[in-house]
N, C-alpha and C positions, 0 to 999 in steps of 0.2 A: 731316217734321208732316202736311203737305197730302197727303201721297201716302196716308197711313195714314188719314185721312179720305174720302177718294177710294175707297178700298178697302170700308172700312163703308158709305160710300153706295150703291157698286156692289152689294153683298151684297142689301142692301133695295130696290135699284132694280129688281131681276128680278122680284121678288114684286111689286112696285106695279104694274109694268108689265101683269102679267095683268089688271091690272083698268083699263088705260088711264091711268095715272098715270106720275109720273115724278119723279125729283129730282135736283138739282144743287147743288154746292158754289156759293153766289154770293159769299159773303165770308169771306176767311180772313184772321186776325189773328194771325199765329204769335207774336207777342211777348207777346201776352195769353192766346192759347189759346182764343178763341172763333171759334166756325165758324158761318156763317149757312147754313142749306140752305133751298133752294124747292122747295115741293112745285108742280108742275106738272100739268095736265090732271085734275085730281081736281074734277071735276064733279059728281058724285055724294056726295053726304054720306053715304050707308051704304054704297058702294063700296069706299072705301078707308081705311084705318085713319084714327083722326084724329091730329093734329098731335102731342099728346102722347104717344099712344104712339110715333109714329115718333121722337121725342124722345129718351124711355126708352131705345129700342132700340140706337139710336144712341150715348146715353152708355155705355149697359151695355158694348156692344162696345168702344169707343172708351178706358174706363176702365181695360180690362185690358191694352192694349198700349200708352196714352199717358196716363197717370195724371195728365198735366199739363193735360191737357184742361181748361178751367174752365167753360166752358157752350158749349152745342150749340144754334143757335135754328132753329125750324122753321119758315118762312113759308108761311101755308097760305090759297090765295085762296078757301076756301068760310069762311073766317072773316070774319063782316059788316063788319069794318072794316080788314082785310089787316095785322091788327097781329101781331106775332110770339108763338108759344106759350111760354110760361115753365112 
């Protein structure tokens, strides 16, 4: 399961890297099927997709191959309290 999540992240990573950002899987709970993805290097609020859109794209990609995934959390340093996007 983690390999499929890594593949989905890699697909989106190349697009984000063009704007100086990156994604990495920082937590993976395969039992509950919850994965935390961290957005790194997103210093410009308007240069990189918002965390909610990144989350939506990843959830859509993963739902096609891993319908068991219950949640993808994107941690975005641009958010003032560094909380996760839901």
